[in-house]
C-alpha positions in Angstrom: 3.6 8.9 -15.0 2.8 5.1 -14.9 4.8 4.9 -11.8 2.8 7.9 -10.1 -0.9 6.1 -11.1 0.4 3.2 -9.7 1.8 4.8 -6.2 -1.4 7.3 -6.5 -4.3 4.1 -6.2 -2.4 2.1 -4.1 -1.8 4.7 -1.6 -5.9 5.2 -2.0 -5.5 1.5 -1.3 -3.7 1.9 1.7 -6.1 4.1 3.3 -8.8 1.8 2.3 -7.6 -0.7 4.2 -5.8 1.2 6.8 -9.8 2.5 7.1 -11.1 -1.2 7.1 -8.8 -2.4 9.6 -9.6 0.7 11.8 -13.5 0.3 11.6 -12.9 -3.3 12.6 -10.4 -2.4 15.6 -13.4 0.0 16.6 -15.9 -2.7 16.4 -13.8 -4.9 18.4 -13.2 -2.6 21.0 -16.6 -2.0 21.5 -18.0 -5.6 21.9 -15.1 -7.2 23.4 -13.7 -4.2 25.7 -14.6 -5.3 29.0 -14.9 -8.8 28.4 -10.8 -9.3 27.8 -11.1 -6.5 30.8 -10.2 -3.3 29.5 -10.9 -0.6 31.6 -13.9 1.5 30.8 -11.8 5.1 29.7 -10.3 2.9 27.2 -13.2 1.2 25.5 -15.3 4.5 26.1 -12.8 7.1 24.5 -10.8 4.8 22.5 -13.9 4.1 20.3 -13.7 8.0 20.0 -10.0 8.3 18.8 -10.3 5.1 16.2 -13.6 6.9 15.1 -11.3 10.1 14.1 -8.5 7.7 12.7 -11.3 6.6 10.3 -12.1 10.0 9.5 -8.5 10.7 8.2 -8.2 7.8 6.5 -11.7 8.4 4.6 -10.5 12.3 3.6 -7.2 11.2 2.9 -8.3 8.8 0.2 -10.4 10.7 -1.5 -7.6 13.5 -1.2 -5.5 13.6 -4.6 -1.8 13.4 -3.5 -1.6 17.2 -4.5 -4.3 17.7 -2.2 -3.9 15.5 1.1 -2.5 17.8 3.3 -5.9 19.6 3.6 -7.0 15.4 4.7 -6.6 16.4 8.8 -8.1 19.7 8.4 -11.0 18.0 6.7 -11.1 15.4 8.5 -11.4 17.7 12.0 -14.1 19.6 10.6 -16.0 16.4 9.3 -15.4 14.9 13.2 -16.3 18.6 15.1 -20.1 19.0 12.7 -20.5 15.2 13.8 -20.3 15.8 17.3 -22.3 19.5 16.8 -25.0 17.6 15.1 -25.3 15.7 18.1 -27.3 18.6 19.9 -29.8 18.9 17.4 -33.4 16.9 17.3 -35.8 15.4 15.7 -38.1 12.6 15.4 -36.5 11.1 12.1 -32.6 12.2 13.2 -33.4 10.5 16.6 -35.2 7.5 15.6 -31.8 6.6 12.9 -29.1 7.8 16.5 -31.3 5.1 17.6 -30.7 2.4 15.5 -26.7 0.5 15.4 -25.5 2.1 12.4 -26.6 5.4 13.6 -24.9 4.8 17.2 -21.9 4.3 15.5 -21.7 6.7 13.0 -23.4 9.7 14.7 -23.4 8.9 18.4 -26.2 10.2 20.7 -24.6 12.5 23.4 -22.7 15.6 22.6 -19.3 15.4 24.9 -16.6 17.8 24.3 -14.2 14.8 25.1 -15.2 13.2 22.2 -13.7 15.8 20.3 -10.7 15.9 21.8 -10.8 12.2 21.1 -11.4 12.5 17.4 -8.5 15.0 17.3 -6.4 12.5 18.9 -6.9 9.9 16.8 -7.0 12.3 13.5 -3.5 13.2 14.7 -2.4 9.6 15.4 -3.3 8.5 11.9 -2.2 11.6 10.3 1.8 10.8 12.0 1.3 6.9 10.9 0.5 7.4 7.9 3.3 10.4 7.0 6.1 8.0 9.2 5.2 4.5 7.3 3.6 4.5 3.6 3.4 8.5 2.3 6.4 9.7 0.6 8.1 12.9 1.9 5.9 15.1 -1.1 3.0 14.5 1.7 
C-alpha cells in the first residue's frame, strides 16, 4: 500500500517535472530559436508540438493511475477545443489573446497545422511516459 502510494505521487511529480521542462523548452524555443539559427518551421511548429506534450503531461498528472489511459484522448480533446476557440471572437477574449499569456495559452489564429502538431506532441509525450517511467499497468 505504501509502495503504491509512493509510486503514485512519484509519478505525479514526474509528470509535473515533465510539464515544467516542456514549458521552459517551448519558451526557450520561441525566444532563442531564430537566434541560434533554427529554421522557421522548427520554431513555429516545434512550439506547437511542445504545447501538445505539455497538455498531455498535465492531463496525465491529474489522472489517477487507474485512469491514466484516458490522458491522451482527453489531451487531444483539450488541444482541439483550444484551437477551435480561436474561431470565437469577442472583445474580452481578443484582449486576453493580445497579452503574452493569452497568446501562449490560447494562441491567436486558427490552424489545422497546429492541431496536427498538438496531436504529434501528445503522441510523443505518451510514448515517452510509457517508455521511460511508467509501469506496464499504464
